[in-house]
N, C-alpha and C positions, 0 to 999 in steps of 0.2 A: 452220361455224364462224365465218362471219358473223349467224347468225341471233340476233336479241338487240339490246343497244345497238347495236351495230357497226352491223347494215342502218339502226335506228332513226336512228343520229345521221346516215349519208349519206342520208337520208330530207329530214333536216332542215337539213342544210347545203344540200342540193340545192332548196330553198325560201327561201335567206336571199336578202337584195338581193345580196349579193357569190358570189353561188352558183358559179359559174366558180373562181373563184380558193380560194374554201372548200372547193369537191369536190375540186379538183387537190390542194390540201391535206393534208386529210385520207385519198387514196388513198397520195400519198407518201410520208405517216406511215407507212401500214400498210404499204408496198411495203418501207418501210427496216426493220423489225419483224417482219414477217414473214421476211422473205428472210434477215438477221439470225442469229433463232433456226433456222430449218430447215436452214441453209447450215453454221452450227455443229454442229446433232444429224446430219449429213451426213459431213462432218467427222471428228467422235469416233465416227462410227458404223464408219468407213473406217479410224480408225485401232483399233476394236475388232476390226474384223474381220482388220489386219494381226499384230493381237498375238495371235491364236488364239481369240478368242470365235468362236463359231459362229454360222450364219446364222438356227439354230435358235433359240441362247438370245436373239437381237436379236428375233426373231418374236416371242418370248415378252416381253421387255421391251416392245417397242412394243405388243402385246395388253393388256399392264399399265397402258400409259397410258393406252390410245383406252378398258377399260374406266372407269377411274378420270375418266377425262373424262367420258362417257356417265351417271357416277355423279351426278359434280358437276352437267353439265348437268339432271338429273329432280331433286333435291335442292332446285336455287336454282329450280325451274320457277315457283315461286307468287309469285315477283317480279314481279309482271306490272303495278304502277306504272311509270312511266318517271323515275330516277334525277332531283333536283332540276336536277342540272347540264344537263340536256337542255333545260329552258326558257331557261336563257341561251345556247342554240345560236343562235337567232334575231338576236340582235347578234354574231355570230363572227366573227371576224378570221383568215384565212388562216394566222400563226402559230401560233395556238388550236388550229385547226382540225389542221394539223400535228402540232402536240404531242398532241392527241387522238386520230388516227389510230394514232402511234405506239402509243401507252399500250393503246386498246381492244384494238387484234391484238398487243400483247405485252406484256401484263400481264395480262390475263384467264386464271387457271388450264387451264380447257379449250382457249384458241387457242394457249395455249403446249406441252399437249399434243399436240395434232394437228400443230404445226407439228414438233415434235419426233419425231412419230413417223412422218410424212411423209421426213423429213430420213433417220430412221434406216433406215427402210424400203428409200426407193433405195439407201443406202450398202449394206446386208446383201447386196439382190440386184443388189449391183455393176452397176447403173445407174448414169449419168453424172447429173452433177449437173443437165445439162437437166431430169431427169426434177423435180428440187426447181421448178425455175423455172417451168415447167409449172403447177405445183399454183400457185406463187406468183402467177402471170397469170391463172390462171381465179379466186382468190379477188378480186382486184384489178378485176377484169373485173366481179362480183358487185357489188363496194362501189359501182363507176362508173355501177351500171344507173341509178340515181335518176336520176343529173343527165344521162347519156345518153339518159333516155328525155325529159328535159324539151328536151332539144337536138331529140329527133326530133319531140316530139310538143306542145311548145309547150304552151298554155296549158291544154290538155285531163288532161296529166301535172300541172299545178301544181292542179288539181281533184281530180284522183283521188290524189294521193300521200299528203292525210293519211288517206283510207279503209286504203291499204295500210298505212301506220305503224300504225292501232289495230289491225287484222286481226293485223299482225308482233307485234308487241305482245303479243296475246294467245293467239298460236300459235308462238313463234319456240323456245319447248323444246322441241316434236314434229319442227321441220323440223332442229332441232342432232340431234336422237335419230337420226332416219333416215338424218343425213350420218354421223356417230357409227358407226352402227348397220352401212353399210355397210365402211365401212375398216376394222370389225371383221369381218365375212364375209371381204373381200380377206384380212385377215390368216391370219384362223383356216386358209381357202385354201391360201395358201403352206405354213403349219405344215403342212399336211397331204399337201405333194405335195413 
């Protein structure tokens, strides 16, 4: 979910002068959007189950959403140039970083579909909302990883981040496809059981 401009933005923000405030604001914005979308899908999924929609029907809908996300990720894989707005991240302010986190994790089609799939799957399997929260927290931990590395490793991490950014820019679609394939396999497993 975070492979692509999401993790690249986190890396850029972790290397800015106000990296603590920018990274925190970015993760907070992402937290709001991911939690809202996944929770909404969870609540709507419970409503669907309560109105007689079967678990199998919800799993099929989730599978279709995940497949759509995988196709979208594959079709847009060649967009390896960082967007123009990334160049402006060096002068980022916390307010803009919050907005960026909110929009990057709440507007990208593959991210929306993934959040919906997680929330819908949790409700379809009668898991508690805490299962959704585990997904949100894992995603946020991955987004916070660049700034956590700087906290732990200091200047060594700052020197290493540009190399990581370049590698992620060239290979992020592969990572995204692997994660989506895992979710697809889990959903197919749920359908077959």
